[in-house]
C-alpha positions as CSV (number, residue, x, y, z in Angstrom):
1,M,36.3,22.8,10.9
2,R,39.9,22.6,9.7
3,G,40.2,19.2,11.2
4,V,37.3,17.9,9.2
5,R,38.7,19.3,6.0
6,D,42.1,17.9,6.6
7,N,40.8,14.4,7.3
8,V,38.6,14.4,4.2
9,G,41.4,15.5,2.0
10,L,39.6,18.6,0.8
11,N,41.6,21.2,2.7
12,V,42.2,23.8,0.1
13,S,45.6,24.8,1.5
14,K,46.9,21.3,1.3
15,S,45.2,19.5,-1.5
16,G,44.8,22.3,-3.9
17,V,41.2,21.3,-4.6
18,M,40.1,25.0,-4.7
19,E,41.8,28.3,-4.3
20,T,40.5,30.4,-1.4
21,N,41.1,33.8,-3.0
22,G,41.6,35.5,-6.2
23,P,39.5,35.7,-9.4
24,A,39.9,31.9,-10.1
25,A,38.4,31.1,-6.7
26,G,35.4,33.3,-7.4
27,R,34.9,31.7,-10.8
28,S,35.2,28.2,-9.4
29,S,32.8,29.0,-6.6
30,K,30.2,30.4,-9.0
31,V,30.6,27.3,-11.2
32,L,30.0,25.0,-8.4
33,V,27.0,27.0,-7.1
34,G,25.6,26.9,-10.7
35,I,26.1,23.1,-10.9
36,V,24.3,22.7,-7.6
37,G,21.4,24.9,-8.8
38,V,21.0,22.9,-11.9
39,A,21.1,19.6,-10.0
40,V,18.5,20.8,-7.6
41,G,16.3,22.0,-10.5
42,L,16.7,18.7,-12.2
43,H,15.8,16.9,-9.0
44,A,12.6,18.9,-8.8
45,M,11.7,18.2,-12.5
46,A,12.4,14.5,-12.0
47,A,10.2,14.4,-8.9
48,W,7.4,16.0,-10.7
49,S,7.8,13.8,-13.8
50,A,7.8,10.6,-11.6
51,R,5.1,11.8,-9.2
52,A,2.4,9.6,-7.8
53,I,-0.4,9.2,-10.4
54,G,-3.0,9.9,-7.7
55,L,-4.4,9.0,-4.3
56,L,-4.7,5.2,-4.5
57,V,-4.9,2.8,-1.6
58,T,-1.7,3.4,0.5
59,Q,-3.8,5.1,3.2
60,D,-1.0,7.4,4.5
61,D,-1.6,10.2,1.9
62,A,-5.4,10.1,2.4
63,R,-5.1,10.1,6.1
64,Y,-2.8,13.1,6.1
65,I,-5.1,15.1,3.8
66,L,-8.1,14.2,5.9
67,L,-6.3,15.2,9.1
68,A,-5.6,18.5,7.4
69,R,-9.3,18.9,6.8
70,S,-10.0,18.1,10.4
71,L,-7.5,20.7,11.6
72,R,-9.2,23.4,9.5
73,S,-12.5,22.5,11.1
74,G,-10.9,22.9,14.6
75,G,-10.3,19.3,15.6
76,Y,-7.9,16.4,15.1
77,Y,-10.1,13.5,14.3
78,D,-10.3,10.5,11.9
79,L,-13.1,11.8,9.7
80,F,-13.4,8.5,7.9
81,S,-14.5,6.7,11.0
82,V,-18.2,7.0,12.1
83,D,-17.4,7.6,15.7
84,L,-14.8,10.3,14.9
85,P,-12.1,9.2,17.3
86,V,-9.3,11.6,18.2
87,H,-6.3,10.8,16.1
88,T,-3.2,9.6,18.1
89,L,-1.0,8.0,15.5
90,Y,0.6,10.7,13.3
91,P,1.8,14.0,14.9
92,P,-0.1,17.1,13.7
93,G,2.9,18.9,12.1
94,Y,2.5,17.6,8.6
95,P,-1.3,17.8,8.5
96,A,-1.0,21.4,9.8
97,L,1.4,22.2,7.0
98,L,-1.0,20.7,4.4
99,A,-3.9,22.6,6.0
100,A,-2.1,25.9,5.6
101,W,-0.9,25.1,2.0
102,G,-4.4,23.9,1.1
103,A,-6.0,27.1,2.4
104,L,-3.7,29.1,0.1
105,F,-3.6,27.0,-3.0
106,G,-6.4,24.5,-2.8
107,E,-6.6,20.9,-1.7
108,G,-5.9,19.1,-4.9
109,F,-3.6,16.0,-4.8
110,S,-1.2,17.6,-7.3
111,T,-1.2,20.8,-5.3
112,F,0.2,18.9,-2.3
113,I,2.8,17.2,-4.5
114,V,4.0,20.7,-5.5
115,L,4.6,21.4,-1.9
116,S,6.6,18.2,-1.5
117,V,8.7,19.0,-4.5
118,L,9.5,22.4,-3.3
119,L,10.4,21.2,0.2
120,S,12.7,18.5,-1.2
121,A,14.5,20.9,-3.5
122,A,14.9,23.4,-0.6
123,S,16.3,20.6,1.6
124,L,19.1,19.9,-0.9
125,W,20.0,23.6,-1.2
126,I,20.1,24.1,2.6
127,L,22.3,21.0,3.0
128,F,24.7,22.5,0.4
129,L,25.0,25.7,2.4
130,A,25.7,23.7,5.6
131,L,28.3,21.3,4.0
132,R,30.2,24.0,2.2
133,R,30.7,25.8,5.6
134,L,31.5,22.5,7.4
135,V,33.9,21.0,4.9
136,S,34.3,22.7,1.5
137,Q,32.2,23.8,-1.4
138,E,33.5,20.9,-3.6
139,F,32.6,18.3,-1.0
140,A,29.1,19.9,-0.6
141,T,28.6,19.8,-4.3
142,L,29.6,16.2,-4.5
143,C,27.1,15.3,-1.8
144,V,24.2,17.3,-3.3
145,L,24.8,15.8,-6.7
146,T,24.6,12.3,-5.2
147,L,21.4,13.1,-3.2
148,A,19.7,15.0,-6.1
149,A,19.9,11.9,-8.3
150,H,18.8,9.5,-5.5
151,S,15.7,7.7,-6.8
152,A,14.2,7.1,-3.3
153,L,14.3,10.9,-2.6
154,I,12.9,11.7,-6.0
155,L,10.0,9.3,-5.7
156,R,9.3,10.4,-2.1
157,A,9.3,14.1,-3.3
158,G,6.6,13.2,-5.8
159,S,4.2,11.9,-3.2
160,V,2.2,13.2,-0.3
161,R,4.2,11.7,2.6
162,S,5.7,13.1,5.8
163,E,9.3,12.1,4.9
164,V,9.8,15.1,2.7
165,P,8.8,17.9,5.2
166,F,10.8,16.0,7.9
167,M,13.8,16.0,5.6
168,F,13.4,19.8,5.2
169,F,13.3,20.4,8.9
170,L,16.3,18.0,9.3
171,A,18.3,20.0,6.7
172,L,17.3,23.3,8.5
173,F,18.5,21.7,11.8
174,V,21.8,20.7,10.1
175,W,22.4,24.2,8.8
176,S,21.6,25.9,12.0
177,V,24.1,23.8,14.1
178,T,26.9,24.0,11.5
179,H,28.5,27.1,12.9
180,E,31.7,27.3,15.0
181,R,30.1,30.0,17.2
182,A,26.4,29.4,17.0
183,S,24.5,32.6,17.9
184,S,21.2,32.9,19.7
185,R,19.5,33.2,16.3
186,H,21.0,29.9,15.1
187,L,19.9,28.2,18.3
188,I,16.4,29.5,17.9
189,V,16.4,28.1,14.3
190,A,17.8,24.8,15.5
191,A,15.2,24.5,18.3
192,F,12.4,25.3,15.9
193,A,13.6,22.8,13.3
194,A,14.1,20.1,15.9
195,L,10.6,20.5,17.4
196,A,9.0,20.8,14.0
197,A,10.7,17.6,12.9
198,A,9.4,15.8,16.1
199,L,5.9,17.1,15.3
200,T,6.2,15.8,11.8
201,R,7.3,12.3,12.4
202,S,7.3,10.4,15.7
203,L,10.9,9.2,15.1
204,G,11.9,12.9,14.7
205,A,11.9,13.1,18.5
206,A,15.6,12.2,18.2
207,L,16.4,15.7,17.0
208,P,15.2,17.7,20.1
209,L,16.8,15.0,22.3
210,A,20.1,15.3,20.4
211,L,19.9,19.1,20.8
212,L,19.3,18.9,24.5
213,L,22.2,16.5,24.9
214,H,24.4,18.8,22.9
215,L,23.5,21.8,25.1
216,L,24.1,19.7,28.2
217,L,27.5,18.6,27.0
218,G,28.4,22.2,26.1
219,R,27.2,23.4,29.6
220,R,24.8,25.8,28.0
221,Y,22.3,25.4,30.8
222,R,20.1,28.5,30.1
223,A,19.6,27.4,26.5
224,L,19.0,23.9,27.7
225,V,16.1,25.0,30.0
226,A,14.6,27.2,27.2
227,V,14.6,24.4,24.7
228,G,13.4,21.9,27.2
229,V,10.4,24.1,28.2
230,A,9.6,24.7,24.5
231,G,9.8,21.0,23.9
232,L,7.4,20.1,26.8
233,L,4.9,22.7,25.6
234,T,4.9,21.2,22.0
235,V,6.2,17.7,21.6
236,G,5.5,16.9,25.2
237,V,1.9,17.7,24.9
238,W,1.5,15.5,21.8
239,Q,3.4,12.6,23.4
240,S,1.3,12.9,26.5
241,L,-1.9,12.6,24.4
242,T,-0.6,9.4,22.7
243,L,0.5,8.0,26.1
244,F,-2.8,8.6,27.9
245,S,-4.8,7.2,25.0
246,A,-2.5,4.1,24.5
247,G,-4.6,1.9,26.8
248,E,-7.7,2.2,24.6
249,A,-5.8,2.2,21.3
250,S,-4.3,-0.6,19.1
251,P,-0.8,-0.9,17.8
252,T,-2.1,0.3,14.4
253,T,-3.6,3.6,15.8
254,N,-1.1,4.5,18.5
255,Y,2.7,4.2,18.5
256,V,2.9,3.8,22.3
257,S,0.7,0.8,22.0
258,A,2.8,-0.5,19.2
259,V,6.0,-0.1,21.2
260,T,4.6,-1.8,24.3
261,A,2.8,-4.6,22.4
262,G,3.9,-8.0,23.7
263,W,5.2,-6.7,27.0
264,A,2.4,-8.4,28.9
265,D,2.5,-11.6,26.9
266,P,0.5,-14.3,28.7
267,A,3.1,-16.8,27.5
268,G,5.6,-15.2,29.9
269,A,7.6,-12.9,27.7
270,N,9.0,-9.9,29.6
271,V,10.1,-6.5,28.4
272,A,13.8,-7.5,28.1
273,Q,13.0,-10.5,26.0
274,V,10.7,-8.5,23.7
275,V,13.4,-5.8,23.3
276,V,16.2,-8.4,22.6
277,D,14.0,-10.1,20.0
278,R,13.2,-6.8,18.3
279,I,16.8,-5.8,18.2
280,A,17.8,-9.1,16.6
281,R,15.1,-8.9,14.0
282,N,15.5,-5.2,13.2
283,V,19.3,-5.2,13.0
284,S,19.1,-8.2,10.6
285,S,16.4,-6.5,8.5
286,Y,18.1,-3.2,8.2
287,A,21.4,-4.8,7.4
288,K,19.7,-6.1,4.3
289,V,17.8,-2.9,3.5
290,L,20.1,-0.1,4.2
291,P,23.0,-0.9,1.8
292,G,20.4,-0.8,-1.0
293,Q,19.7,2.8,-0.1
294,L,23.1,3.7,-1.5
295,F,24.3,1.0,-3.9
296,P,22.4,-1.8,-5.6
297,A,22.5,-5.2,-3.9
298,I,23.1,-7.8,-6.6
299,P,20.8,-10.9,-6.1
300,G,22.6,-14.2,-5.8
301,T,25.9,-12.7,-4.5
302,P,25.5,-12.8,-0.7
303,I,29.2,-12.8,-0.1
304,D,29.8,-9.7,-2.2
305,N,26.8,-8.0,-0.6
306,A,28.1,-8.8,2.9
307,I,31.5,-7.3,2.0
308,A,29.8,-4.2,0.6
309,L,27.8,-4.0,3.8
310,L,30.9,-4.1,6.0
311,V,32.6,-1.4,3.9
312,W,29.4,0.7,3.9
313,T,29.1,0.4,7.7
314,A,32.8,1.1,8.3
315,A,32.6,4.3,6.1
316,L,29.5,5.5,7.9
317,V,31.0,5.0,11.3
318,A,34.3,6.6,10.3
319,G,32.5,9.6,8.8
320,G,30.3,10.0,11.8
321,M,33.4,10.0,14.1
322,L,35.1,12.6,11.9
323,F,32.0,14.8,12.0
324,L,31.3,14.3,15.7
325,R,33.4,17.3,16.8
326,R,31.9,19.9,14.4
327,W,28.6,18.2,13.7
328,R,27.8,16.8,17.2
329,P,24.1,17.5,17.3
330,V,23.6,15.9,13.9
331,V,25.6,12.8,14.7
332,L,23.9,12.5,18.0
333,A,20.5,12.7,16.3
334,L,21.6,9.9,13.8
335,A,22.8,7.7,16.7
336,I,19.7,8.2,18.8
337,T,17.5,7.4,15.7
338,A,19.5,4.2,15.1
339,L,18.9,3.1,18.7
340,V,15.2,3.8,18.5
341,L,14.9,1.9,15.2
342,A,16.7,-1.1,16.8
343,V,13.8,-1.5,19.2
344,W,11.0,0.0,17.1
345,P,8.2,-2.5,16.4
346,H,8.0,-1.6,12.7
347,R,10.7,-2.0,10.1
348,S,10.9,-0.1,6.8
349,G,13.5,1.5,4.6
350,R,11.2,4.6,4.6
351,F,12.3,5.3,8.1
352,V,15.8,5.8,6.9
353,E,15.2,7.8,3.7
354,P,14.9,11.3,5.4
355,Y,18.3,10.7,7.0
356,L,20.1,10.2,3.7
357,P,21.2,13.9,3.7
358,I,23.3,12.9,6.8
359,I,24.2,9.4,5.9
360,V,25.6,10.2,2.4
361,P,28.0,12.8,3.6
362,C,29.2,10.5,6.4
363,V,29.7,7.6,4.0
364,L,31.6,9.7,1.5
365,L,33.7,11.4,4.2
366,G,34.4,8.1,5.9
367,S,35.3,6.3,2.6
368,G,37.8,9.1,1.8
369,Y,39.3,8.9,5.3
370,L,39.6,5.1,5.2
371,A,41.2,5.2,1.7
372,G,43.6,7.8,2.9
373,R,44.8,5.6,5.7
374,V,46.0,3.2,3.1
375,K,47.4,5.8,0.7
376,D,46.9,9.5,1.0
377,S,46.4,10.1,-2.7
378,W,43.5,7.7,-2.8
379,R,41.2,9.9,-0.7
380,R,39.7,12.1,-3.4
381,P,39.5,9.4,-6.2
382,V,37.7,7.0,-3.8
383,M,35.1,9.6,-2.8
384,F,34.5,10.8,-6.3
385,A,34.3,7.2,-7.6
386,L,31.8,6.2,-4.9
387,A,29.7,9.4,-5.4
388,G,29.7,8.7,-9.1
389,L,28.5,5.1,-8.6
390,F,25.7,6.3,-6.3
391,T,24.7,9.1,-8.8
392,L,24.8,6.8,-11.8
393,T,22.6,4.2,-10.0
394,G,20.2,6.9,-9.1
395,I,19.9,8.3,-12.6
396,V,19.2,4.8,-14.0
397,E,16.5,4.1,-11.5
398,T,15.0,7.6,-11.8
399,T,14.9,7.4,-15.6
400,R,13.0,4.1,-15.3
401,A,10.5,5.6,-12.9
402,V,10.0,8.7,-15.1
403,R,9.3,6.5,-18.1
404,T,6.9,4.3,-16.2
405,R,5.0,7.4,-15.0
406,A,4.9,8.9,-18.5
407,D,3.3,5.7,-19.8
408,C,0.6,5.8,-17.2
409,G,-1.1,8.9,-18.5
410,E,-3.6,10.9,-16.4
411,F,-5.5,9.5,-13.5
412,S,-9.2,8.9,-13.7
413,L,-11.3,7.3,-10.9
414,E,-13.9,6.2,-13.5
415,S,-11.3,4.5,-15.7
416,P,-8.0,4.0,-13.8
417,P,-5.0,3.6,-16.1
418,N,-3.6,0.1,-16.7
419,C,-0.3,1.0,-15.0
420,I,-2.1,0.7,-11.7
421,P,-2.3,-2.9,-10.3
422,S,-5.6,-4.6,-11.3
423,D,-6.9,-5.1,-7.8
424,T,-6.3,-1.4,-7.1
425,R,-8.2,-0.5,-10.3
426,S,-11.1,-2.6,-9.3
427,F,-11.2,-1.1,-5.9
428,L,-11.2,2.4,-7.4
429,R,-14.0,1.6,-9.8
430,A,-16.0,0.3,-6.8
431,V,-15.3,3.6,-5.0
432,E,-16.6,5.5,-8.0
433,Y,-19.7,3.4,-8.0
434,V,-20.3,4.1,-4.3
435,D,-19.9,7.8,-4.9
436,R,-22.3,7.7,-7.8
437,E,-25.0,5.2,-6.8
438,L,-25.3,4.8,-3.0
439,P,-26.9,7.2,-0.5
440,E,-24.7,9.6,1.3
441,D,-25.5,8.1,4.7
442,A,-24.4,4.6,3.6
443,L,-22.1,3.1,6.3
444,F,-19.3,0.8,5.4
445,V,-16.9,-1.9,6.4
446,S,-13.7,-1.5,4.5
447,A,-10.0,-2.3,5.0
448,K,-9.2,1.0,3.2
449,P,-11.6,3.5,4.8
450,E,-9.4,6.5,4.2
451,P,-9.5,6.6,0.3
452,L,-13.2,5.5,0.5
453,Y,-14.0,8.6,2.5
454,Y,-11.7,10.8,0.5
455,Y,-13.5,10.1,-2.7
456,T,-17.0,9.6,-1.5
457,G,-17.5,11.1,1.9
458,R,-18.9,7.7,3.2
459,Q,-17.7,6.8,6.6
460,S,-16.8,3.3,7.9
461,I,-16.9,1.6,11.3
462,N,-13.6,0.8,13.1
463,Y,-12.0,-2.0,11.0
464,R,-10.2,-3.4,14.1
465,T,-13.5,-4.4,15.7
466,V,-14.5,-6.2,12.5
467,R,-11.3,-8.2,12.5
468,S,-11.9,-9.2,16.2
469,A,-15.3,-10.8,15.4
470,R,-15.0,-14.6,15.5
471,A,-18.3,-16.4,15.0
472,S,-21.0,-15.6,12.4
473,T,-23.3,-14.4,15.2
474,D,-20.6,-12.0,16.4
475,M,-20.1,-10.6,12.9
476,S,-23.8,-10.2,12.1
477,A,-24.5,-8.6,15.5
478,L,-21.6,-6.2,15.1
479,L,-22.7,-5.0,11.7
480,R,-26.3,-4.6,12.7
481,E,-25.4,-2.9,16.0
482,H,-23.4,-0.3,14.0
483,E,-26.1,-0.1,11.3
484,V,-23.7,-1.0,8.6
485,S,-25.3,-1.0,5.2
486,H,-22.4,-2.1,2.9
487,V,-19.2,-4.0,2.9
488,L,-16.4,-3.2,0.3
489,L,-14.3,-6.3,0.0
490,G,-11.2,-6.0,-2.3
491,S,-7.8,-7.5,-2.4
492,V,-5.7,-4.4,-1.6
493,H,-5.0,-5.3,2.1
494,F,-3.7,-8.6,3.3
495,T,-6.5,-9.0,5.9
496,E,-9.2,-9.0,3.2
497,P,-8.6,-12.4,1.7
498,E,-7.2,-13.8,4.9
499,I,-9.6,-12.6,7.5
500,L,-12.5,-10.4,6.3
501,E,-13.7,-12.9,3.6
502,G,-14.0,-15.6,6.2
503,R,-16.0,-13.4,8.6
504,L,-18.4,-12.5,5.7
505,T,-18.7,-16.1,4.5
506,S,-19.8,-17.2,7.9
507,M,-22.9,-14.8,7.5
508,C,-23.2,-14.8,3.7
509,E,-26.9,-15.6,3.7
510,E,-27.5,-12.2,5.3
511,L,-25.7,-10.4,2.5
512,S,-26.4,-9.6,-1.2
513,V,-24.2,-8.6,-4.0
514,E,-24.6,-4.9,-4.8
515,A,-22.0,-5.0,-7.6
516,S,-18.8,-6.8,-8.5
517,F,-15.7,-5.3,-10.1
518,P,-13.3,-7.8,-11.6
519,P,-10.9,-9.3,-10.8
520,R,-11.4,-9.4,-7.1
521,T,-13.6,-6.7,-5.6
522,L,-17.1,-7.2,-4.3
523,L,-19.6,-4.6,-3.0
524,L,-21.9,-6.4,-0.6
525,A,-25.1,-5.0,1.0
526,L,-26.5,-6.2,4.3
527,R,-30.0,-7.5,3.9
528,D,-33.0,-6.5,6.0
529,D,-33.6,-8.7,9.0
530,D,-36.7,-10.3,7.4
531,A,-35.1,-10.8,4.0
532,S,-34.1,-14.2,2.8
533,G,-30.4,-14.8,2.4
534,R,-30.9,-17.2,-0.6
535,G,-32.4,-14.9,-3.2
536,D,-30.6,-13.0,-5.9
537,A,-29.5,-9.5,-5.5
538,P,-31.1,-6.8,-7.6
539,G,-29.4,-5.7,-10.8
540,T,-26.5,-3.3,-10.3
541,G,-26.8,-1.2,-13.4
542,V,-23.1,-1.5,-14.2
543,D,-21.5,-3.3,-17.1
544,D,-19.1,-5.3,-14.9
545,S,-21.8,-6.6,-12.5
546,P,-21.7,-10.3,-11.7
547,A,-23.5,-12.9,-13.8
548,P,-27.0,-13.8,-12.5
549,T,-25.8,-17.1,-11.1
550,E,-23.1,-15.3,-9.1
551,R,-25.3,-12.7,-7.5
552,N,-25.9,-14.8,-4.4
553,A,-23.4,-13.6,-1.8
554,C,-22.4,-17.1,-0.7
555,A,-21.5,-18.0,-4.3
556,A,-19.8,-14.7,-4.9
557,L,-17.6,-15.1,-1.8
558,L,-16.7,-18.7,-2.8
559,G,-15.6,-17.2,-6.2
560,Y,-13.6,-14.5,-4.4
561,R,-11.8,-17.1,-2.3
562,A,-11.0,-19.2,-5.3
563,A,-9.6,-16.1,-7.2
564,N,-7.3,-15.4,-4.3
565,I,-5.8,-18.9,-3.9
566,G,-2.0,-18.7,-4.4
567,H,-1.7,-14.9,-4.3
568,D,-0.7,-12.4,-1.7
569,F,-1.8,-9.0,-2.9
570,H,-0.4,-7.1,0.1
571,L,3.2,-8.5,0.0
572,G,3.3,-8.9,-3.8
573,R,4.6,-12.5,-3.8
574,R,3.2,-16.0,-4.0
575,R,1.9,-17.6,-0.9
576,P,1.1,-21.2,0.0
577,P,-2.1,-22.8,-1.4
578,R,-5.1,-22.3,0.9
579,S,-5.0,-26.0,1.9
580,A,-1.6,-25.4,3.5
581,L,-2.8,-22.4,5.5
582,P,-4.4,-22.7,9.0
583,A,-8.1,-23.2,9.1
584,R,-10.2,-20.1,9.2
585,P,-11.4,-19.1,12.7
C-alpha cells in the first residue's frame, strides 16, 4: 500500500497532503467524507432529474422487466413471444433483482429507476471506502468527485439497465479485495460479488476468472477450489444453458451463437481469420469511443485527438501497473475484459461504462506518475487538473441532460411528449390503440415485441422467422401458419424500412390498413383467405387514420416507402437514396 501512495505522490508522510494524526487530521478527514457524501447525493439527484422519461422502444428495459415477471411465475421465458421460448441471452441476475424489488415496492418503471439510482450512489460510496484504504482519502475523494459528475454514469443510473447493478457488484468486489490481509469474510464477499456480476452481465464473467487467477497466483488452493465449485454451480449452470441452446438460437438471442457466428463461413473463413478481423475492427472502434468516456473528443482535430488517445492509454497502463501489486484481482479483471471485448462480436461504449470506477483511478494515478517522472512537483497538479477537466465536462453534459428532461414533462402513452422522436411517438400511439381497440388474443408481427407486450399484453411471433421469409408466398404462408392477425410496422428499428416493408409489400393485397399513425407507423390487419385484397379497410375510429384513398394496404406501403427514403431511423443519420441501395429480395 505504501508503494502505491509513494508513486502517486499522495503519501502523507512525504507530500504533506494530509496529516495522519491529531485534531487537524480528524477535521480534514471529516471534511473530505462530507464532500464525498454531498457529491454522491448530488449524483443521485442528478440521475433522478435526468432519468428516462419512460419505457420506450429500446427493448432492453422492457425485456428485463418481463423476465422479472417470468421469474416470479417460476420460469425464465420470453413472455412477449407466442411460443414462450426459454431466454438464453441475458443472465438472470438483474431480472431476479428486479423481481425482488418489484415484489416489495411495485413494478412501476419509476420504481425500478429508484433502485438504479440507489445502486449507483452506493457504488460510488463503496469505491470511496476502497480507494481511501488503497491510496489515500484525498485521492479517493478526487476519484469519486470525478465519477459522481460523469454524465454517462448519471444517465445510466436514471434508466433500467444492467450496467448499474453490475457496477455495484464491481465496486463491492473492489472493496473486498482491497485489503493487505484479506480475511475469509472478505474472500466470501469477493466471491459473492464476482459471481453476482457474472450473473448480471455476460461480460462480468471476467470477475470470477480474475479472482480464480489471483487465488492461483497466491497459492491459496483451498479457496481456489471453493470459489471454483461455487462458480460451477452458478455461472457454470447458466453458461451451460446458453451453450447447449446455441445451436437452435440466433446471434440476437444467444451470445454463444453471436461469438461463433461466421466460424463456419461457406466462403472459407476460419476461426483465426474471424478473430483477427474482429480484433482489428474492435480495437479501431474502441480507440475512437473510449477517450470520449473521459474527455470530449473535438470534431475536426484528428491529430489532437490521437495525441490525447496516446496520453490516455499511457496513463491507463501506467496506473494499472502501479495498482497491480495491491489491486491485482481488479487489474486482472480489467485486463481480461479488454481481451474479451477485443474479440466480442458486438461493440458499444456501454460495455465500458461500468468499468469507469476502475478506469478513472488508473488514469488519474497513471497521469500523476508519468508527470512525476518529468518533474516530481507536477504529480498532484496534473492529477487535480485532469480530474477537474473530467468533472467540469461531466457537469456541463449533465446540466444539459437535466434541462432536456425537465422540458419533456411527464410521460403519457396516449399523448407522448414532443421531446421523444416523432417515429417513437407514433409507435407508442399505435401501441395505445392496440391496447384499447384490438382483442386480447390478437397476435402480432413487430420489430419491437417487448414494449408492445409490456403495454398491451399482446404477443408476437418470432421476428427472426419473419426476416428470413423471402418470397410473397413464404411470407403469407408464415403469417397464416402462425395465425397472425396484425402487423405493426414502424420506423424504430432499421429492419422495418429495409426488410419488413419489402416482405409486406410482396403480399400487400392480403393486408388491410387498420390504422395509421403519422409520420411513419402503420397498423396492418391480415385479411381472411376469401377476402379481396383490393378493397378499402374499414374505418379506424381514430383521428389520425389514413385518408380513404390511402386505406388500401398496397398504397399505404408505397407511401411508407416514400416517407423513409433518405432516412435511417435506427442509426440517426442520412443514408443513400433507395435507388442507390441493393434491390429488395
